[in-house]
C-alpha positions in Angstrom: -24.9 -16.8 -11.5 -23.8 -14.1 -9.0 -21.3 -11.4 -9.8 -18.4 -10.4 -7.5 -16.8 -7.0 -8.2 -13.2 -6.6 -7.0 -12.0 -3.0 -6.8 -8.2 -2.9 -7.0 -8.2 -6.3 -8.8 -4.7 -5.8 -10.2 -3.0 -4.9 -6.9 -1.1 -7.1 -4.6 -4.1 -8.1 -2.4 -6.6 -7.8 -5.2 -4.9 -10.4 -7.4 -5.2 -13.0 -4.6 -8.9 -12.1 -4.0 -9.6 -12.5 -7.7 -8.0 -15.9 -7.6 -10.2 -16.9 -4.7 -13.3 -15.6 -6.4 -12.5 -17.6 -9.6 -12.5 -20.8 -7.5 -16.1 -20.2 -6.4 -18.7 -22.0 -8.5 -21.5 -20.0 -10.2 -19.6 -16.7 -9.6 -18.7 -14.2 -12.3 -15.7 -12.0 -11.5 -15.5 -8.4 -12.6 -12.2 -6.6 -11.8 -12.0 -2.9 -11.4 -8.8 -0.8 -11.7 -7.3 2.5 -12.8 -5.4 1.1 -15.7 -6.1 -1.3 -18.6 -6.9 -4.9 -18.1 -3.8 -6.6 -16.7 -2.0 -9.3 -18.8 -3.4 -12.7 -18.0 -6.6 -11.3 -16.6 -9.2 -13.3 -18.5 -12.3 -12.1 -16.7 -14.3 -8.9 -17.3 -12.4 -5.8 -16.5 -13.7 -2.3 -15.8 -11.1 0.5 -16.2 -12.4 3.3 -14.1 -11.2 5.9 -11.5 -13.8 5.6 -8.7 -13.1 9.2 -7.7 -13.5 10.6 -11.2 -16.7 12.5 -11.4 -16.5 12.6 -15.2 -17.4 8.9 -15.6 -20.8 7.6 -14.5 -19.7 5.0 -12.0 -23.2 4.5 -10.7 -24.4 3.6 -14.2 -21.7 1.0 -14.5 -22.5 -0.5 -11.2 -26.2 -0.7 -12.0 -25.4 -2.4 -15.3 -23.1 -5.0 -13.6 -25.4 -5.5 -10.6 -22.8 -7.2 -8.3 -24.0 -9.4 -5.5 -20.7 -8.8 -3.7 -18.2 -5.9 -3.8 -14.7 -6.4 -2.4 -12.6 -3.3 -1.9 -8.9 -4.0 -2.3 -7.9 -0.5 -3.3 -5.1 1.3 -1.5 -5.1 4.7 0.0 -7.1 7.2 -1.9 -7.0 11.0 -1.9 -9.7 13.4 -2.8 -13.4 13.2 -2.5 -16.0 10.8 -4.0 -18.6 13.6 -3.9 
């Protein structure tokens, strides 16, 4: 089974992308967002700020090992470094 990670999965576009991913056979969906798991989101959810240096995002990504990453986040400010 392949894993698809959707960043911004609770946003306007991200919700539609998650719906499309769910329809794919043999695909596990992992949503990523700033806040807690949205109501009605029954798939795995990762609450993380991708720009927050205090959380080990690379460790989370290695653990999930997504085959596909879809970025549906909006405009961001700051630096990922």
